[in-house]
N, C-alpha and C positions, 0 to 999 in steps of 0.2 A: 402624511401631508402632501400632499402634493402632488403636479404633478404631484409633487405633493403640492398642488394648488395652482393659482393663476396670479397674474399681476395686473396693474392698471392698464398696461399697454396691450393687454389681450394675449400676451405670450407668457412663458414661464421662466424667462431669463431672470426675472426679479428674485427668484429663489437662489441664484448662484451665491450671493454674499452670505446666505444663511446656511449653506451646505455644511461647512466645517462644524458649526454648532449643532446642527441637526444630527450629523453623524456621531458626534461625541455624546450628546445628551438625550436624544429622543429615539434612537434606534431600538431601545429596549421595548418599545410598544409592540414590536413584532413578537417577542417572546410572550408578552402578556396576552396577546390576542390569539396566539397559536392554538390553545385549547378550543376556542370557538371555531376556528378554521378546521381543525381536525374533526370536530363533532359534526359540522354542517356540510363539509366539502370533502376533505381528504378521506374520510371513512367510506365514501362512496366511489372513490377512484381506484382504477387498476394501478398496480405498480408501474412506475415509469411514465405515467400520464403526463400530457403536456399542459402546463399552467401558464397563463398570462398574468403577470403582476403589473397591473395598470396603475400608474402613478407610484412607481416603485421606490422613489426616494433614494436613499443611500444603500439599498440592497440587503438589509438585514433579513427581511422576510424571504427574499430570493435565496439567501444562504441556507436558511432553515429548510426550505423546500428542496433544494438540490442535495442537501445532506441526507434527505429522506429518499433520494433516488428519482425525484421528479425532474422532467425536462422543463426548464423555466426560461421564459422570455420576459424581460422587464422593460417597460416603457415609462419614460419620464421626459418632461420638457426642459429640465435644467441640466445643462452640460456638466456643471460642477457636482450636482447630486450624482449623476451617472459616473463621474470619475471615481467617487468613493464606492459606488455600487460595484464597479468592476474589480476593485480591490477586495471588497468584502465577500463577493460571491463570484469567484473566478469560473465556477462551473456553469454559470448562467450566461445567456445572451442578452445584451442590452441595446435598446434602440432609442434615440432621441426623437420624440414625436409628441404631438399635441393630442390629448385624449379626445378632443372634439373633432379631430379630422384624420386620425390614423386609419389605415386600411390594411388589414391582414386577412389572409385566406382562412376559411373555416377549418382550423386544425387543432383547436384547443379544447380540452375536455373540461376546463374550468378557467374562469377569470376571477381574480380578486382585485378589489380596489379599497384600500383600508386607510385608517387614520384620518377620517373625515376629508379625504382627498376631494371628493365630489362636491363638498360644500363650497369649494373654491370656484366651481363653475357657476357663474353669476346670473344665468337666465334659464328659464325652463326650456326654451328652444335649444340652447346649447346642451343642456342636460339630456334632452331627448336625442340629440346628435351623438353624444357619448354612448348612450344606450344602443343606438342603431349600430355603431361601430363594434360594440361588444357582441351584439347579436350576430353580426356578420362573421366575427372571429371564432365563434363557438361551433363545435360540431353539434348536430341534432342530439338533444338530451343533455348537452353540456350545462354546467352550473355556473351561476354568477352570484358572488357574494360581495357586498359592499356595506360600509357603515357610514353613517352621517351623524353629525351633531344635530340635536333637535332644538326647538325653541326653548324648551325647558332647560336644556344644557347651557345655552347661551345666557339665559336669564339668571341662572344660578352661579355659573363659573366665569362669565366674561364681563359682566356689568361692573365697570369701575375697578377691575382687578389689576394688580401689577405684581411683578416678581423680578428676580435677578439671579444671575449666575456669575461667580467670580473665580478666576484661577490666576496663577502667577503671570500668565502671558495672555489673558483674555478676560473679557467681561461682557455680559449681556444684560440689558434692561428691556423688559417687555411690558407694555401697557395694553389692556384689552377693554373693549367697550362694545355695547350692543344697542342698536337703534330699533326698538320694537315696532315703530311705525313703518319702517322700511324693511324690516326683517334682515338687516345687514349687520354682521359683526366685523369688527376691525381690530387688528393686532398691530401695534406699532413697536418696532424694534430699534434699539440703539446698540450697536455692536462695536466692540473694541478688540483688536488683536495686535500683539507685539510681533512685528515682522521685520527682520533684518535690523534690529536695534531701534526701530521707531514704532510708535503706536499709530495704528490706523483706525479711524472711526468710519462706520457706515450706518446710515439711517434708512430704514425702509418700512413700508406699511403693506400689510396683506389683508384681504377681505374675504369673508365667507358669507353665504346666504343660508338662512334658515328656511327649509322647505317643509311644508306640511305633508303628512303621509299621503293625502289624496293627490297632491301635486306629483309626488314621486311615482305613485302608482299610475297616474295618467301618462307621465313621460315614458314609463316602462311599456305601457300598452301601445303607445305610439310606435315604439321600436319593434313591436311584435311579441314581447313577453306577455304571459298571461298572469295568473294569480301569484302575487308575491307573499311569501311568509315573512313576518316581521318579528324580530327577537330583540329583547332588551335585557340581556343577562347582567348588565352592570347598572340597571336602573334606567329611568326615563330620559336621562341626558344624552344617551347614544343609542341609535337604532341600527340594527343589522338587517338588511334586506337580502333574501335568498330567492332567486328565480331560476328556472330552467328554460333553455331554448327548446321549444316543442319538437317532438320527434318528427312530426309532419308539419309542413307549412300551413 
């Protein structure tokens, strides 16, 4: 997610209140997606290759990659997400930055951006800017893998759904909706945590945009990437895009 995502203010600090819950309950996505990453990216990399984990969240994927001997840099916009990431993956380097404006030298053999992080980028112009930044960070021939929620995924999983999590010292209620006319999904959270003997409540809402495949391909082409391979190993609700930076400009 994330950085894992964006907020209404155009920055990613809105994710800070969610970081504790994300770290506790949603980090397991990294282990679930790892076979896809291994098949499409890691199997093509040399030992010790440099990998950029863009929108790294709380660092579970970075830990899996460093455990395999890769050199990992994680970028996220949420300071609280990164605080957990540094604990979870002490062998990685982490940088607080915006996916739409980061600037790194072309030193990475692969870039990953997972858990529908890029759905949180709410305009095609900004999505193209993310792709340009990724292109600039890759060495020639480097691979870029990212996943997105598709319209089919929003229509089946987000429309009018709600769920909750409860522990002795915390609770979370989430309500999801999707506006098909605007292509915008919205997730509203009510969070409770028991801190220093008192319950604290936080309310926040996060949005995602459903991009059609032709829109994603167009934004990739604007950034300099050519043909994208698209995979749906878990069905039509989530699409994985794989592109390479060309060997020659």
